[in-house]
FILOFI-273838 format. One record per residue (C-alpha): z, x, y; residue in three letters. Coordinates in nm, 2 decimals. Last residue first. Layout:
N
<r c3="Z" c1="X" c2="Y" residuo="ala"/>
...
//
This chain:
66
<r c3="-1.30" c1="-2.06" c2="2.27" residuo="unk"/>
<r c3="-1.05" c1="-2.15" c2="2.54" residuo="unk"/>
<r c3="-0.84" c1="-1.83" c2="2.48" residuo="unk"/>
<r c3="-1.03" c1="-1.57" c2="2.25" residuo="unk"/>
<r c3="-0.98" c1="-1.63" c2="1.87" residuo="unk"/>
<r c3="-0.80" c1="-1.28" c2="1.76" residuo="unk"/>
<r c3="-0.95" c1="-1.17" c2="1.41" residuo="unk"/>
<r c3="-0.84" c1="-1.13" c2="1.07" residuo="unk"/>
<r c3="-1.02" c1="-1.03" c2="0.76" residuo="unk"/>
<r c3="-0.96" c1="-1.03" c2="0.40" residuo="unk"/>
<r c3="-1.04" c1="-0.81" c2="0.13" residuo="unk"/>
<r c3="-0.99" c1="-0.95" c2="-0.21" residuo="unk"/>
<r c3="-0.80" c1="-0.74" c2="-0.47" residuo="unk"/>
<r c3="-0.78" c1="-0.85" c2="-0.83" residuo="unk"/>
<r c3="-0.46" c1="-0.79" c2="-1.11" residuo="unk"/>
<r c3="-0.50" c1="-0.80" c2="-1.51" residuo="unk"/>
<r c3="-0.79" c1="-0.61" c2="-1.48" residuo="unk"/>
<r c3="-0.61" c1="-0.33" c2="-1.66" residuo="unk"/>
<r c3="-0.67" c1="-0.11" c2="-1.38" residuo="unk"/>
<r c3="-0.59" c1="-0.36" c2="-1.10" residuo="unk"/>
<r c3="-0.25" c1="-0.40" c2="-1.33" residuo="unk"/>
<r c3="-0.25" c1="0.00" c2="-1.35" residuo="unk"/>
<r c3="-0.29" c1="0.05" c2="-0.94" residuo="unk"/>
<r c3="-0.06" c1="-0.26" c2="-0.90" residuo="unk"/>
<r c3="0.25" c1="-0.05" c2="-1.12" residuo="unk"/>
<r c3="0.20" c1="0.25" c2="-0.94" residuo="unk"/>
<r c3="0.23" c1="0.08" c2="-0.59" residuo="unk"/>
<r c3="0.51" c1="-0.08" c2="-0.71" residuo="unk"/>
<r c3="0.68" c1="0.20" c2="-0.88" residuo="unk"/>
<r c3="0.60" c1="0.41" c2="-0.54" residuo="unk"/>
<r c3="0.79" c1="0.12" c2="-0.36" residuo="unk"/>
<r c3="1.08" c1="0.12" c2="-0.55" residuo="unk"/>
<r c3="1.12" c1="0.51" c2="-0.53" residuo="unk"/>
<r c3="1.09" c1="0.52" c2="-0.19" residuo="unk"/>
<r c3="1.35" c1="0.19" c2="-0.08" residuo="unk"/>
<r c3="1.34" c1="0.19" c2="0.27" residuo="unk"/>
<r c3="1.62" c1="-0.11" c2="0.40" residuo="unk"/>
<r c3="1.85" c1="0.11" c2="0.57" residuo="unk"/>
<r c3="1.68" c1="0.45" c2="0.69" residuo="unk"/>
<r c3="1.68" c1="0.69" c2="0.43" residuo="unk"/>
<r c3="1.30" c1="0.76" c2="0.42" residuo="unk"/>
<r c3="1.28" c1="0.86" c2="0.84" residuo="unk"/>
<r c3="1.55" c1="1.09" c2="0.75" residuo="unk"/>
<r c3="1.23" c1="1.27" c2="0.52" residuo="unk"/>
<r c3="1.02" c1="1.23" c2="0.80" residuo="unk"/>
<r c3="0.69" c1="1.50" c2="0.73" residuo="unk"/>
<r c3="0.73" c1="1.59" c2="0.37" residuo="unk"/>
<r c3="0.87" c1="1.23" c2="0.21" residuo="unk"/>
<r c3="0.61" c1="1.08" c2="0.48" residuo="unk"/>
<r c3="0.35" c1="1.27" c2="0.35" residuo="unk"/>
<r c3="0.42" c1="1.12" c2="-0.03" residuo="unk"/>
<r c3="0.43" c1="0.76" c2="0.10" residuo="unk"/>
<r c3="0.09" c1="0.82" c2="0.24" residuo="unk"/>
<r c3="-0.09" c1="0.95" c2="-0.03" residuo="unk"/>
<r c3="0.05" c1="0.72" c2="-0.25" residuo="unk"/>
<r c3="-0.05" c1="0.42" c2="-0.05" residuo="unk"/>
<r c3="-0.41" c1="0.62" c2="-0.02" residuo="unk"/>
<r c3="-0.41" c1="0.59" c2="-0.43" residuo="unk"/>
<r c3="-0.28" c1="0.22" c2="-0.41" residuo="unk"/>
<r c3="-0.64" c1="0.16" c2="-0.16" residuo="unk"/>
<r c3="-0.84" c1="0.35" c2="-0.39" residuo="unk"/>
<r c3="-0.76" c1="0.10" c2="-0.70" residuo="unk"/>
<r c3="-0.93" c1="-0.15" c2="-0.52" residuo="unk"/>
<r c3="-1.25" c1="0.01" c2="-0.63" residuo="unk"/>
<r c3="-1.51" c1="-0.02" c2="-0.38" residuo="unk"/>
<r c3="-1.64" c1="-0.35" c2="-0.32" residuo="unk"/>
//
């Protein structure tokens, strides 16, 4: 399995991209970029310290009548 820290790096890059391309969206009620960034950094550090693990879950839609 690839390094799960890459997932957190991607999340941080998305937050950075939003800061550049859609700053108004980040000021909407309920959006706390500082808290999101802190959670991403904390989770990445916990994975690096092997305190937190990561699992890949794949969901699919079951066709009707199956």
